DOZANU-139035 format. One record per residue: residue number from 1; y negated, z, x of N, C-alpha, C in turn. Coordinates in Angstrom, 1 decimal. Layout:
ATOM  num  n.north    n.up  n.east  ca.north   ca.up  ca.east  c.north    c.up  c.east
ATOM  NUM        Y       Z       X         Y       Z        X        Y       Z       X
...
This chain:
ATOM  num  n.north    n.up  n.east  ca.north   ca.up  ca.east  c.north    c.up  c.east
ATOM    1    -30.1    39.9    -2.2     -29.1    39.9     -1.6    -28.3    39.5    -2.7
ATOM    2    -28.0    38.9    -3.6     -27.2    38.4     -4.7    -27.4    36.6    -4.6
ATOM    3    -28.6    36.7    -4.5     -29.1    35.8     -4.1    -28.9    34.5    -3.2
ATOM    4    -28.7    35.6    -2.0     -28.2    35.1     -0.8    -26.6    34.4    -0.6
ATOM    5    -25.9    35.6    -1.3     -24.3    35.4     -1.4    -24.0    33.9    -2.2
ATOM    6    -25.1    34.0    -3.3     -24.9    32.6     -4.3    -25.3    31.6    -3.5
ATOM    7    -26.0    31.1    -2.7     -26.9    30.1     -2.3    -26.0    29.8    -0.6
ATOM    8    -25.0    30.8     0.1     -24.2    30.2      0.8    -23.5    30.0     0.1
ATOM    9    -22.8    30.8    -1.0     -21.1    30.1     -1.8    -22.0    28.4    -2.1
ATOM   10    -23.0    27.9    -2.6     -23.6    26.9     -3.0    -23.4    25.9    -1.4
ATOM   11    -23.8    26.4    -0.1     -23.9    25.3      0.6    -22.4    25.2     1.4
ATOM   12    -21.3    26.8     1.0     -20.5    26.2      1.1    -19.5    25.0     0.6
ATOM   13    -19.4    25.7    -0.7     -18.9    24.5     -1.7    -19.1    23.0    -1.3
ATOM   14    -20.6    23.0    -1.0     -21.2    20.8     -0.9    -20.5    20.6     0.5
ATOM   15    -20.5    21.4     2.0     -20.0    21.3      3.0    -18.2    20.6     2.4
ATOM   16    -17.4    21.9     2.0     -16.2    21.8      1.5    -16.1    20.4     0.5
ATOM   17    -16.8    20.1    -0.4     -16.5    18.9     -0.9    -16.9    18.0    -0.4
ATOM   18    -17.9    17.9     0.6     -18.3    16.8      1.4    -17.1    16.3     2.6
ATOM   19    -16.5    17.3     3.3     -15.1    16.8      3.9    -13.9    16.6     2.7
ATOM   20    -13.7    16.9     2.0     -12.5    16.5      1.5    -13.0    14.9     0.9
ATOM   21    -13.7    14.7     0.3     -14.2    13.4      0.1    -14.3    11.9     1.2
ATOM   22    -14.9    12.6     2.2     -15.0    11.9      3.2    -13.3    12.0     3.9
ATOM   23    -12.6    12.3     4.0     -10.9    12.6      4.0     -9.8    11.8     3.4
ATOM   24    -10.9    11.8     2.2      -9.3    10.8      1.3    -10.3     9.5     1.0
ATOM   25    -11.4     9.0     1.2     -12.0     7.6      2.3    -11.1     7.6     3.1
ATOM   26    -10.9     8.3     4.3     -10.5     7.8      5.2     -8.7     7.1     5.2
ATOM   27     -7.7     8.3     3.9      -6.8     8.5      3.8     -6.3     6.3     3.0
ATOM   28     -7.6     6.3     1.9      -7.4     5.0      1.4     -7.6     3.7     2.1
ATOM   29     -8.3     4.1     3.0      -8.8     2.6      4.2     -7.5     2.7     4.7
ATOM   30     -6.3     4.0     5.6      -5.2     3.5      6.0     -4.3     2.9     5.1
ATOM   31     -4.2     3.4     3.6      -3.3     2.9      2.9     -3.6     1.2     2.9
ATOM   32     -5.2     1.1     2.5      -5.3    -0.6      2.5     -4.5    -1.3     3.9
ATOM   33     -5.1    -0.8     4.8      -4.7    -1.2      6.2     -3.2    -1.5     6.3
ATOM   34     -2.4    -0.9     6.3      -0.8    -0.5      6.1     -0.1    -1.5     5.2
ATOM   35     -1.1    -1.5     4.1      -0.3    -2.8      2.7     -0.4    -3.6     3.3
ATOM   36     -1.7    -3.9     3.7      -1.9    -5.7      4.3     -1.3    -5.9     5.2
ATOM   37     -1.1    -5.1     6.5      -0.2    -4.7      7.8      1.3    -5.5     7.1
ATOM   38      1.8    -4.6     6.1       3.1    -5.2      5.6      2.9    -6.6     5.0
ATOM   39      1.8    -6.9     4.2       2.3    -7.9      3.3      2.3    -8.9     4.7
ATOM   40      1.5    -8.8     5.9       1.7   -10.0      6.5      2.7   -10.2     7.4
ATOM   41      3.5    -8.6     7.6       5.0    -8.7      8.0      5.9    -9.7     7.2
ATOM   42      5.9    -9.2     5.6       6.8   -10.3      4.7      6.7   -11.7     4.8
ATOM   43      5.5   -12.0     4.8       5.4   -13.7      4.6      5.9   -14.4     6.4
ATOM   44      5.6   -13.6     7.2       6.5   -13.3      8.3      7.9   -13.8     8.7
ATOM   45      8.0   -13.2     8.0      10.0   -13.1      7.6     10.3   -14.0     6.8
ATOM   46      9.4   -14.2     5.9       9.7   -15.4      5.2      9.7   -16.8     5.5
ATOM   47      9.0   -17.1     6.6       8.7   -18.2      6.8     10.1   -18.1     8.2
ATOM   48     10.2   -17.2     9.1      11.4   -17.2      9.7     13.0   -17.4     8.8
ATOM   49     13.1   -17.0     8.1      14.0   -16.4      7.2     14.0   -17.7     6.1
ATOM   50     13.1   -18.2     5.5      13.1   -19.0      4.7     13.3   -18.4     3.2
ATOM   51     14.2   -17.6     2.9      14.2   -16.9      2.1     14.3   -15.2     2.4
ATOM   52     14.0   -14.6     1.4      13.8   -12.9      1.7     13.7   -12.4     0.0
ATOM   53     14.7   -10.9     0.3      15.1   -10.2     -0.8     14.1    -9.2    -1.5
ATOM   54     14.5    -8.3    -2.2      13.9    -7.1     -1.9     14.1    -6.2    -0.9
ATOM   55     15.5    -6.7    -0.9      16.3    -5.1      0.4     16.1    -5.5     1.7
ATOM   56     15.5    -6.9     2.0      14.8    -7.3      3.3     13.5    -6.5     3.5
ATOM   57     12.5    -6.3     2.4      11.1    -6.0      2.2     11.2    -4.3     2.8
ATOM   58     12.3    -3.9     1.7      12.7    -2.4      1.8     12.7    -1.9     3.5
ATOM   59     13.9    -2.8     4.0      14.3    -2.0      5.5     13.5    -2.9     6.3
ATOM   60     12.2    -3.9     6.2      11.7    -4.3      7.6      9.9    -3.3     7.0
ATOM   61      9.5    -2.9     5.9       8.6    -2.1      6.0      8.5    -0.6     5.5
ATOM   62     10.3    -0.5     5.8      10.4     1.5      5.3      9.6     1.7     4.3
ATOM   63     10.2     1.3     3.0       9.3     1.5      1.8     10.2     1.3     0.7
ATOM   64      9.8     2.4    -0.4      11.1     2.4     -1.2     10.9     1.1    -1.6
ATOM   65     12.2     0.4    -2.8      11.9     0.1     -3.8     11.0    -1.1    -4.6
ATOM   66     10.2     0.3    -5.1       9.1     0.2     -6.4      8.2    -0.8    -5.3
ATOM   67      7.7     0.1    -4.2       6.3    -0.8     -3.5      7.2    -1.9    -2.8
ATOM   68      7.9    -2.2    -2.1       8.3    -3.1     -2.2      8.5    -4.5    -3.2
ATOM   69      9.4    -4.2    -4.3       8.5    -4.7     -5.3      7.5    -5.1    -5.8
ATOM   70      6.3    -3.8    -5.6       4.6    -4.0     -5.6      4.5    -5.5    -4.6
ATOM   71      4.5    -5.2    -3.5       4.3    -5.9     -1.9      4.7    -7.4    -2.7
ATOM   72      6.1    -8.0    -3.1       6.5    -9.1     -3.5      6.1    -9.7    -4.8
ATOM   73      5.6    -9.1    -6.0       4.2    -8.9     -6.6      3.3    -9.4    -6.4
ATOM   74      2.4    -9.1    -5.6       1.6    -9.4     -4.8      1.2   -10.8    -4.4
ATOM   75      2.5   -10.7    -3.5       1.9   -12.1     -2.4      2.3   -13.0    -4.0
ATOM   76      3.3   -13.0    -4.8       3.4   -14.2     -5.7      2.5   -14.2    -6.8
ATOM   77      1.3   -13.7    -7.3       0.4   -13.6     -7.9     -1.0   -14.6    -6.8
ATOM   78     -0.9   -14.3    -5.4      -1.4   -14.4     -4.4     -1.2   -16.1    -4.0
ATOM   79     -0.1   -16.4    -5.0       0.4   -18.1     -4.5      1.0   -17.8    -3.5
ATOM   80      1.5   -16.6    -2.4       1.9   -17.3     -1.1      3.7   -17.2    -1.2
ATOM   81      4.2   -16.6    -2.5       5.3   -16.8     -2.4      6.0   -17.3    -3.7
ATOM   82      7.6   -17.9    -4.0       8.0   -17.7     -5.3      8.7   -17.0    -5.2
ATOM   83      8.9   -16.4    -6.8      10.4   -15.9     -6.8     11.4   -16.8    -7.2
ATOM   84     12.5   -16.8    -7.2      13.6   -17.9     -7.6     14.8   -16.7    -8.1
ATOM   85     14.7   -16.4    -9.1      16.2   -15.7    -10.3     15.0   -14.7   -11.3
ATOM   86     15.6   -14.3   -12.6      14.8   -13.5    -12.9     15.2   -12.0   -12.9
ATOM   87     15.9   -11.2   -12.7      16.3    -9.6    -12.2     18.0    -9.5   -11.7
ATOM   88     18.1    -8.5   -11.0      18.9    -8.2    -10.1     19.1    -8.6    -8.7
ATOM   89     20.5    -8.7    -8.8      20.6    -9.0     -6.8     20.0   -10.4    -6.8
ATOM   90     20.3   -11.7    -7.8      20.0   -12.9     -7.3     18.7   -13.1    -7.1
ATOM   91     17.9   -12.5    -7.2      16.5   -12.6     -6.7     15.9   -12.7    -5.4
ATOM   92     15.9   -13.9    -5.5      14.9   -13.9     -4.2     13.6   -14.4    -3.7
ATOM   93     13.1   -14.4    -2.5      11.8   -15.2     -2.7     11.7   -16.2    -1.5
ATOM   94     10.9   -17.4    -1.8      11.2   -18.4     -0.3      9.3   -18.7    -0.2
ATOM   95      8.7   -19.5     0.3       7.6   -19.8      0.2      6.7   -20.6    -0.6
ATOM   96      6.1   -20.8    -0.4       5.6   -22.3     -1.1      5.0   -23.6    -0.4
């Protein structure tokens, strides 16, 4: 009887672990898709307006200041935009 309980507990644990793992992968995939979509929106906005700021990205994508900055940094590293200015409110981004 004790062995049966142990086996059931192990099987139950494996099922729960598999479910959590599969949900985690789905969430990671959704985050990647949302990030890619937001970066595309940023590039469209910069083509339309010629220059954008971090605040523009925050409002467009409905993300935090840190996330907007991360998106802009990534686009800059991908050589899709250029940062003009060093820090503060004077910083804006233009297309290459």
